C-alpha positions, 0 to 999 in steps of 0.5 A, spaced: 291 289 122 285 291 127 285 283 128 292 283 130 292 289 134 286 286 138 290 280 139 296 284 141 292 288 146 289 281 149 296 278 150 298 285 153 292 285 158 293 277 160 301 278 161 299 284 166 294 280 169 298 274 170 304 278 173 300 282 178 297 275 180 304 273 181 307 279 184 301 279 189 304 273 193 302 272 200 306 276 205 311 272 210 308 271 217 311 274 223 315 270 227 317 271 234 321 266 238 323 267 245 327 262 250 329 262 257 332 257 262 328 255 268 331 253 275 326 248 276 325 241 273 320 239 267 315 236 271 313 242 275 314 247 269 309 242 265 304 242 271 303 250 270 304 250 262 299 243 260 294 241 266 293 249 268 293 251 261 286 255 263 289 258 269 294 263 265 291 269 269 295 267 275 301 268 272 301 272 266 300 280 267 297 281 260 292 276 262 286 279 266 282 273 266 282 266 263 278 260 264 276 254 260 271 254 255 269 247 255 271 241 259 273 236 253 280 233 253 285 233 248 290 228 249 289 229 256 288 236 257 283 239 262 280 243 256 280 244 249 279 251 249 280 257 253 277 264 253 282 270 256 281 277 257 288 280 254 290 287 256 289 292 251 286 287 246 279 285 250 276 278 250 280 272 245 278 265 244 284 260 243 283 253 241 289 247 243 292 245 236 297 240 240 297 238 247 303 233 248 305 231 255 310 226 252 314 232 248 312 237 254 309 241 248 302 245 247 300 249 241 294 254 240 291 258 235 287 265 237 281 264 233 277 270 235 278 277 238 284 279 234 284 285 230 281 284 223 288 285 220 291 279 223 288 273 219 292 268 223 295 267 230 298 261 234 303 260 239 307 254 241 310 252 247 316 247 248 319 245 255 326 241 254 329 237 260 336 240 261 337 235 267 340 238 274 333 241 275 333 246 269 328 246 264 329 250 257 322 254 255 321 256 248 315 260 245 314 260 238 309 265 236 306 266 229 302 271 226 299 272 219 297 279 217 293 282 211 290 287 208 292 295 207 292 295 215 296 289 216 301 291 211 302 298 214 302 296 222 306 289 221 312 292 224 308 295 230 305 289 231 311 285 231 314 290 236 308 290 241 308 282 240 315 281 241 315 285 248 309 281 250 312 275 249 318 277 252 314 279 258 310 273 258 316 268 258 319 271 264 313 271 268 312 264 267 319 262 269 318 266 275 311 263 277 314 256 276 320 257 280 317 261 286 310 259 286 308 266 286 306 271 281 311 276 278 311 283 281 309 285 274 303 281 275 301 283 282 302 291 279 297 289 273 292 286 278 291 293 282 
């Protein structure tokens, strides 16, 4: 009888352990998408997005300073990494994952400087030529959070990052269209 009880106990523990493992699957990433139409041709927009990748501080109010961290080329880029000082976050480091002049697309991963609860963060920008001097700009921000803090703060992070993405894309549009920083950038620089 004791052998049967031991076998049943082991089977019960194994069942509980395997169900815990299955139910602890990875949390879905936070995905934020934004898009706008720019009243400028795609080549003008691409110059700011691609070749001037390291100079985002010129137009993004959330970025106090940015600069190339190297002078290596990735598919024609002027650098492969940039460092940014971001309002409310401090210094972050980003590396290019995609740089395509032909597709007017860049993607980069923030590999250092995010809060510990953020396990992965990337952003992809895509420009689409709409003709008649108009360009669609799309951003697709993806973040994965982890741990107890990630679970608790995920909703707040999504809200904060959605607001930031909305501001950044509007400031990009303004800068491309006018060649001048958005009023938000001017105010943030003071």
